[in-house]
C-alpha positions as CSV (number, residue, x, y, z in Angstrom):
1,M,-38.4,-23.2,-30.8
2,F,-38.3,-26.5,-29.0
3,Y,-40.3,-27.7,-26.0
4,R,-39.7,-30.5,-23.5
5,C,-42.6,-31.0,-21.2
6,R,-42.6,-33.2,-18.1
7,C,-44.6,-32.7,-14.9
8,P,-44.2,-31.0,-12.6
9,A,-42.0,-28.6,-14.6
10,H,-41.6,-27.8,-18.2
11,S,-38.5,-26.6,-20.2
12,Q,-38.9,-24.1,-23.1
13,M,-36.1,-23.5,-25.6
14,A,-35.6,-20.2,-27.3
15,C,-32.8,-18.4,-29.1
16,S,-32.3,-15.8,-31.8
17,N,-31.8,-16.7,-35.5
18,I,-28.1,-16.9,-36.1
19,R,-26.2,-16.4,-39.4
20,Y,-22.5,-17.3,-39.3
21,G,-19.6,-16.8,-41.7
22,A,-16.6,-14.7,-42.5
23,G,-17.8,-11.4,-44.1
24,V,-21.4,-12.1,-43.4
25,T,-21.8,-8.6,-42.0
26,K,-21.8,-7.2,-45.6
27,E,-25.3,-8.6,-46.0
28,I,-26.8,-6.4,-43.3
29,G,-27.9,-3.6,-45.6
30,M,-29.8,-6.1,-47.7
31,D,-31.5,-7.5,-44.6
32,L,-32.6,-4.1,-43.5
33,Q,-33.8,-3.3,-47.0
34,N,-35.8,-6.6,-47.0
35,M,-37.3,-5.6,-43.7
36,G,-38.5,-2.3,-45.2
37,A,-36.4,-0.4,-42.6
38,R,-36.8,3.4,-43.0
39,N,-35.2,4.7,-39.8
40,V,-32.5,2.5,-38.3
41,C,-30.8,3.1,-34.9
42,L,-27.2,1.8,-35.0
43,M,-25.6,1.5,-31.5
44,T,-21.9,1.0,-30.7
45,D,-19.3,2.5,-28.5
46,R,-16.7,5.2,-29.1
47,T,-13.8,2.8,-29.6
48,L,-15.6,0.5,-32.0
49,S,-17.0,3.4,-34.0
50,Q,-13.5,3.9,-35.3
51,L,-12.8,0.2,-36.1
52,P,-13.6,-2.0,-39.2
53,P,-16.7,-3.8,-37.8
54,V,-18.7,-0.6,-37.7
55,G,-17.2,0.5,-41.0
56,V,-18.4,-2.6,-42.7
57,V,-21.9,-2.1,-41.4
58,L,-22.0,1.5,-42.4
59,D,-20.7,0.7,-45.9
60,S,-23.5,-1.9,-46.3
61,L,-26.2,0.5,-45.1
62,T,-25.0,3.2,-47.4
63,K,-24.7,0.9,-50.4
64,H,-28.3,-0.2,-50.0
65,G,-29.8,3.2,-49.2
66,V,-30.8,2.5,-45.6
67,E,-31.3,5.7,-43.5
68,Y,-29.8,5.5,-40.0
69,K,-28.7,7.4,-37.0
70,I,-25.7,6.4,-34.9
71,Y,-25.5,6.3,-31.1
72,E,-21.9,5.7,-30.0
73,D,-22.1,6.6,-26.3
74,V,-22.6,3.1,-25.0
75,R,-20.7,2.6,-21.8
76,V,-18.4,-0.5,-21.6
77,E,-20.0,-2.3,-18.6
78,P,-23.2,-0.2,-18.8
79,T,-25.0,1.3,-15.8
80,D,-28.6,2.2,-15.2
81,K,-27.6,5.8,-16.1
82,S,-26.0,4.8,-19.4
83,F,-29.0,2.6,-20.2
84,K,-31.4,5.6,-19.6
85,A,-29.3,7.8,-21.9
86,A,-29.6,5.3,-24.7
87,I,-33.3,4.8,-24.0
88,D,-33.9,8.6,-24.3
89,F,-32.1,8.6,-27.7
90,A,-34.3,5.7,-28.9
91,K,-37.5,7.3,-27.7
92,Q,-36.7,10.6,-29.5
93,G,-35.7,8.8,-32.7
94,H,-38.8,6.8,-33.3
95,F,-36.8,4.0,-34.9
96,D,-38.3,1.0,-36.8
97,V,-35.2,-1.3,-36.6
98,Y,-32.2,-1.5,-34.2
99,V,-28.7,-2.6,-35.0
100,A,-26.1,-3.3,-32.3
101,V,-22.4,-3.6,-33.3
102,G,-20.2,-4.5,-30.4
103,G,-19.8,-6.8,-27.4
104,G,-22.3,-7.5,-24.7
105,S,-22.4,-4.0,-23.4
106,V,-23.5,-2.6,-26.8
107,I,-26.0,-5.4,-27.5
108,D,-27.5,-5.3,-24.0
109,T,-27.8,-1.5,-24.2
110,C,-29.6,-1.7,-27.5
111,K,-32.0,-4.4,-26.2
112,A,-33.0,-2.0,-23.3
113,A,-33.4,0.9,-25.7
114,N,-35.7,-1.1,-27.9
115,L,-37.7,-2.4,-24.9
116,Y,-38.4,1.0,-23.3
117,A,-38.9,2.8,-26.6
118,S,-41.6,0.2,-27.3
119,H,-43.1,0.9,-23.8
120,P,-42.8,4.7,-23.6
121,E,-45.1,4.9,-20.5
122,A,-43.1,2.3,-18.5
123,E,-40.9,3.2,-15.5
124,F,-37.3,2.0,-15.6
125,L,-37.8,-0.6,-12.8
126,D,-40.9,-2.1,-14.3
127,F,-39.0,-4.7,-16.3
128,V,-35.9,-5.0,-14.2
129,N,-35.5,-8.4,-12.5
130,A,-37.2,-8.8,-9.1
131,P,-36.5,-8.2,-6.2
132,I,-34.5,-5.1,-7.4
133,G,-37.2,-4.2,-10.0
134,K,-40.8,-5.2,-10.5
135,G,-40.0,-8.0,-13.1
136,K,-43.2,-7.3,-15.1
137,P,-43.9,-9.5,-18.1
138,I,-43.4,-7.8,-21.5
139,T,-46.6,-7.8,-23.5
140,A,-46.1,-5.3,-26.3
141,S,-44.1,-6.1,-29.5
142,L,-40.6,-4.8,-29.8
143,K,-38.9,-3.6,-33.0
144,P,-36.6,-5.9,-34.9
145,L,-33.0,-5.9,-33.6
146,I,-30.0,-7.2,-35.5
147,A,-26.9,-7.9,-33.3
148,V,-23.4,-8.0,-34.7
149,P,-21.1,-9.3,-31.9
150,T,-17.5,-8.2,-32.0
151,T,-16.3,-10.2,-28.9
152,A,-16.4,-13.9,-28.3
153,G,-18.0,-14.1,-24.8
154,T,-21.3,-12.8,-23.8
155,G,-23.5,-14.7,-26.2
156,S,-25.9,-11.7,-26.0
157,E,-26.8,-12.1,-29.7
158,T,-28.7,-15.3,-28.7
159,T,-30.4,-14.3,-25.4
160,G,-33.2,-12.4,-24.0
161,V,-31.1,-10.9,-21.3
162,A,-29.7,-7.3,-20.8
163,I,-27.3,-6.7,-17.9
164,F,-26.3,-3.4,-16.3
165,D,-24.7,-2.0,-13.1
166,F,-27.3,-0.6,-10.8
167,E,-25.2,2.2,-9.3
168,N,-27.1,2.7,-6.1
169,L,-26.9,-0.9,-5.2
170,K,-23.3,-1.2,-6.4
171,A,-24.1,-4.5,-8.1
172,K,-25.2,-5.7,-11.5
173,T,-28.7,-6.7,-12.3
174,G,-30.7,-6.9,-15.5
175,I,-33.8,-7.6,-17.5
176,A,-34.5,-11.1,-18.6
177,N,-37.3,-11.9,-21.0
178,R,-37.5,-13.8,-24.3
179,A,-39.0,-10.7,-26.0
180,L,-35.5,-9.1,-25.8
181,K,-33.9,-11.7,-28.1
182,P,-32.4,-10.2,-31.2
183,T,-34.3,-11.0,-34.4
184,L,-31.0,-12.0,-36.0
185,G,-27.4,-12.4,-34.7
186,M,-24.8,-11.9,-37.5
187,V,-21.8,-13.8,-36.2
188,D,-18.8,-12.7,-38.4
189,P,-15.5,-14.2,-37.1
190,L,-13.5,-11.5,-38.8
191,H,-14.6,-9.0,-36.2
192,T,-13.0,-11.0,-33.4
193,L,-9.5,-10.4,-34.9
194,H,-9.7,-6.8,-33.5
195,M,-9.9,-7.9,-29.9
196,P,-6.9,-7.2,-27.7
197,S,-5.5,-10.3,-26.0
198,R,-6.9,-9.5,-22.6
199,V,-10.4,-8.8,-24.0
200,A,-10.2,-12.2,-25.8
201,A,-9.2,-13.8,-22.5
202,N,-11.9,-12.2,-20.4
203,S,-14.6,-12.8,-23.1
204,G,-13.5,-16.4,-23.2
205,F,-13.8,-16.8,-19.5
206,D,-17.4,-15.7,-19.8
207,V,-18.0,-18.5,-22.4
208,L,-16.3,-21.0,-20.0
209,C,-18.5,-20.0,-17.1
210,H,-21.7,-19.8,-19.1
211,A,-21.1,-23.4,-20.2
212,L,-20.0,-24.7,-16.8
213,E,-22.8,-23.0,-14.9
214,S,-25.6,-23.9,-17.2
215,F,-24.3,-27.5,-17.3
216,T,-24.3,-27.7,-13.5
217,A,-27.4,-25.7,-12.8
218,L,-30.3,-27.0,-10.8
219,P,-32.2,-29.3,-13.2
220,Y,-35.3,-27.8,-14.8
221,N,-37.7,-30.3,-13.3
222,L,-36.5,-29.5,-9.8
223,R,-37.0,-25.8,-10.2
224,S,-40.1,-24.4,-8.3
225,P,-42.6,-22.9,-8.4
226,C,-44.0,-24.1,-11.7
227,P,-45.6,-21.1,-13.4
228,S,-49.4,-21.4,-13.9
229,N,-49.1,-19.5,-17.3
230,P,-46.3,-19.9,-19.8
231,I,-45.9,-16.1,-20.1
232,N,-44.5,-16.3,-16.5
233,R,-41.9,-19.0,-17.3
234,P,-38.5,-17.5,-16.6
235,A,-35.8,-17.2,-19.3
236,Y,-33.5,-19.2,-17.0
237,Q,-35.1,-22.6,-16.3
238,G,-32.3,-24.8,-15.0
239,S,-30.2,-27.4,-16.7
240,N,-32.1,-29.4,-19.3
241,P,-31.3,-32.0,-22.0
242,I,-31.3,-29.4,-24.9
243,S,-29.1,-26.8,-23.1
244,D,-26.7,-29.6,-22.1
245,V,-25.9,-30.3,-25.7
246,W,-24.8,-26.7,-26.3
247,A,-22.9,-26.4,-23.0
248,R,-20.9,-29.6,-23.7
249,H,-20.0,-28.5,-27.2
250,A,-19.0,-25.0,-26.0
251,L,-16.7,-26.6,-23.3
252,K,-15.0,-28.7,-26.0
253,I,-14.2,-25.7,-28.1
254,V,-13.0,-23.7,-25.1
255,A,-10.6,-26.5,-24.2
256,K,-9.2,-26.6,-27.7
257,Y,-9.1,-23.0,-28.7
258,L,-9.2,-20.5,-25.7
259,K,-5.5,-20.4,-25.0
260,R,-4.7,-20.1,-28.7
261,A,-7.2,-17.3,-29.2
262,V,-5.7,-15.3,-26.4
263,R,-2.1,-15.8,-27.3
264,D,-2.3,-15.1,-31.1
265,A,-4.8,-12.5,-32.4
266,G,-4.0,-13.6,-35.9
267,D,-5.1,-17.2,-35.2
268,V,-8.2,-17.1,-37.3
269,E,-9.2,-20.7,-36.6
270,A,-9.0,-20.1,-32.8
271,R,-10.7,-16.7,-32.8
272,S,-13.5,-18.0,-35.1
273,S,-14.0,-21.1,-33.0
274,M,-14.3,-19.1,-29.8
275,H,-16.9,-16.9,-31.5
276,L,-19.0,-20.0,-32.2
277,A,-18.4,-21.2,-28.7
278,S,-19.8,-18.0,-27.4
279,V,-23.0,-18.5,-29.5
280,F,-23.3,-22.2,-28.4
281,A,-22.8,-21.3,-24.7
282,G,-25.3,-18.4,-25.1
283,I,-28.0,-20.8,-26.4
284,G,-27.2,-23.1,-23.5
285,F,-27.2,-20.6,-20.6
286,G,-29.9,-18.4,-22.3
287,N,-32.3,-21.2,-21.5
288,A,-30.8,-23.1,-18.6
289,G,-29.3,-20.1,-16.7
290,V,-26.2,-19.5,-14.7
291,H,-25.7,-19.6,-11.0
292,L,-23.2,-18.6,-8.3
293,C,-20.2,-17.5,-10.4
294,H,-22.4,-14.9,-12.1
295,G,-24.4,-14.0,-9.0
296,M,-21.2,-13.3,-7.1
297,S,-19.7,-11.5,-10.1
298,Y,-22.2,-8.7,-10.1
299,P,-21.0,-7.0,-6.8
300,I,-17.4,-7.7,-7.8
301,A,-17.9,-5.6,-10.9
302,G,-20.2,-3.1,-9.2
303,N,-18.0,-2.3,-6.2
304,V,-14.8,-1.8,-8.3
305,K,-12.5,0.7,-6.7
306,T,-9.4,1.7,-8.7
307,H,-8.7,-1.4,-10.8
308,R,-8.0,-0.7,-14.5
309,A,-8.2,-3.8,-16.5
310,R,-5.4,-4.5,-19.0
311,G,-6.4,-4.1,-22.7
312,Y,-9.5,-1.9,-22.1
313,N,-9.6,1.6,-23.5
314,V,-11.9,3.2,-21.0
315,E,-11.7,6.2,-18.7
316,H,-13.2,4.6,-15.6
317,P,-12.2,1.8,-13.2
318,I,-13.4,-1.5,-14.5
319,V,-13.4,-5.2,-13.7
320,P,-14.5,-6.8,-17.0
321,H,-17.5,-9.1,-16.7
322,G,-15.7,-12.3,-17.7
323,L,-12.9,-11.6,-15.2
324,S,-15.4,-10.9,-12.4
325,V,-17.1,-14.2,-13.1
326,V,-14.1,-16.5,-13.4
327,L,-12.2,-15.4,-10.3
328,T,-14.7,-17.2,-8.1
329,S,-15.1,-20.3,-10.3
330,P,-12.6,-22.6,-8.5
331,A,-14.3,-21.9,-5.1
332,V,-17.8,-22.1,-6.5
333,F,-17.4,-25.5,-8.3
334,A,-15.6,-26.9,-5.3
335,F,-18.7,-26.0,-3.3
336,T,-21.4,-27.2,-5.7
337,A,-19.7,-30.5,-6.8
338,N,-21.2,-32.8,-4.2
339,M,-24.7,-32.2,-5.6
340,C,-23.9,-33.4,-9.1
341,P,-20.3,-34.8,-9.0
342,E,-20.7,-36.7,-12.3
343,R,-21.2,-33.4,-14.2
344,H,-18.3,-31.7,-12.5
345,L,-16.0,-34.6,-13.4
346,E,-17.3,-34.6,-16.9
347,A,-16.6,-30.9,-17.2
348,A,-13.1,-31.4,-15.9
349,Q,-12.5,-34.2,-18.4
350,I,-13.7,-32.1,-21.3
351,L,-11.3,-29.4,-20.2
352,G,-8.4,-31.8,-20.3
353,T,-8.0,-33.5,-17.0
354,D,-7.7,-37.3,-16.7
355,V,-10.5,-38.3,-14.3
356,S,-10.4,-42.0,-14.9
357,N,-9.2,-42.8,-11.3
358,I,-10.9,-39.9,-9.5
359,K,-13.5,-40.5,-6.8
360,K,-16.8,-38.6,-6.9
361,D,-15.9,-37.1,-3.5
362,D,-13.0,-35.4,-5.2
363,A,-15.0,-33.9,-8.1
364,G,-15.0,-30.4,-6.7
365,R,-11.3,-30.3,-6.0
366,V,-10.4,-31.7,-9.4
367,L,-12.6,-29.2,-11.4
368,A,-11.3,-26.3,-9.2
369,D,-7.7,-27.4,-9.9
370,T,-8.4,-27.7,-13.6
371,L,-9.8,-24.1,-13.6
372,R,-6.8,-22.7,-11.6
373,S,-4.4,-24.3,-14.1
374,I,-6.2,-22.6,-17.0
375,L,-6.2,-19.2,-15.3
376,Y,-2.6,-19.5,-14.3
377,D,-1.5,-20.4,-17.8
378,L,-3.4,-17.3,-19.1
379,E,-1.8,-15.0,-16.5
380,V,-5.1,-14.1,-14.8
381,E,-4.8,-11.9,-11.7
382,D,-4.3,-13.8,-8.5
383,G,-7.8,-13.6,-7.0
384,L,-10.0,-10.8,-5.7
385,F,-7.1,-9.3,-3.7
386,A,-5.2,-8.6,-6.9
387,I,-8.1,-6.5,-8.3
388,G,-8.3,-4.3,-5.1
389,Y,-10.5,-6.2,-2.7
390,T,-9.7,-7.2,0.9
391,K,-11.4,-9.4,3.4
392,E,-13.0,-6.2,4.8
393,D,-15.0,-5.9,1.6
394,I,-16.6,-9.4,1.9
395,P,-19.7,-8.2,3.7
396,S,-20.5,-5.7,1.0
397,L,-19.8,-8.3,-1.7
398,V,-22.2,-10.7,0.1
399,K,-24.8,-7.9,0.4
400,G,-24.6,-7.3,-3.3
401,T,-25.0,-11.0,-4.1
402,I,-28.2,-11.7,-2.0
403,P,-30.5,-9.8,-4.4
404,Q,-29.3,-11.9,-7.4
405,E,-31.7,-14.6,-6.7
406,R,-32.7,-14.8,-10.4
407,V,-29.4,-16.7,-10.9
408,T,-28.2,-17.8,-7.5
409,K,-31.4,-19.9,-6.9
410,L,-30.2,-22.0,-9.8
411,S,-27.2,-23.2,-7.9
412,P,-27.4,-27.0,-7.5
413,R,-26.5,-26.6,-3.9
414,A,-28.4,-24.4,-1.5
415,H,-26.4,-21.7,0.2
416,T,-26.5,-19.3,3.1
417,E,-24.9,-15.9,3.7
418,E,-22.2,-17.8,5.6
419,D,-21.5,-19.9,2.6
420,L,-21.2,-16.8,0.4
421,T,-18.8,-15.3,2.9
422,A,-16.7,-18.4,2.7
423,L,-16.7,-18.5,-1.1
424,F,-15.6,-14.8,-1.4
425,A,-12.9,-15.5,1.2
426,A,-11.7,-18.5,-0.7
427,S,-11.5,-16.4,-3.9
428,M,-9.2,-13.7,-2.5
429,K,-6.2,-15.7,-3.8
430,L,-6.2,-18.3,-6.5
431,Y,-2.7,-19.7,-6.6
């Protein structure tokens, strides 16, 4: 853990332990044995339960005599209802260690199950982010959690964040606290070879926006109020010198490998590199935070009508998280650029644009055009209109964004409801 202190604000760095390497998952049985685990909860989803990543974990647990129970009813893009079902399973199981094998949906669900099983008297909204929930600090110890990510996007294996759709609100919200961080993230690039092309694309867009938003977030020493006690310091603290290192490096990897990873599932170098980029961006945004792209994405995903995303084996309409985030990115960064144009230009340069003769006043346009070019090349849907939204939906999308102040307040540029309305309108079509 690293600290950088400077009045009037302080920045605190935290992330999970990470172990990386092809085939590293085979060690998990030994890790659990070393922990003295006697009753392990393994969480995954129904699709992954039939695929090699889960098979490798189960083989290792069996080989080393680790007792376990499987929960495979995790919902892709989880809801408060699906969280509660997993929490009930965890409470009944009295587990001493948790293992999550999957993407962000699985890892986040497992974090929530661990949290509430460790606080059996808590009400569901006690730890949910304010103003939707009570945002209470977590004071009791959680059980160890090992995360085995199978997608290259959310970075959930590094963060203390768990996101879900709050169905009554028709928007995403979540729980954010360092106590939720996995004890260990086992980053095995072989698992990413099983991602369909569109899953690789949308996961990669999440990496892209994690890095861009954390890099351009309100600086940590401008965030207010400064908490009187470190226990109240938020997980998302604003851009800071340490997170910047991770964000820049993640952007460089995305620029080099994202398109390759999407176009060729057998490109081990590209898929492996994007898996690392997900970790790096996760460490960055897990401490700096994200802002408007993510804040606006939550009602985009939560208000989904009939859209069925390509490449996802699910039985319900879905706008994948990475897609819901990236569709507003050109409009968002065009809007925020005037507050830190140098950072927007640096990001555009890292992503492949020649900015040597670009004026600061054009930083937003240049980064927006850079992003549109990436999205067009990867055949992304042409804006919110293409996933089922119309201008008549904008008021409900704005309404769902307003409660997301945990992230939207980290925008480098202050915004009004009218600004959000304009940003959603500008995101209806991309090209």
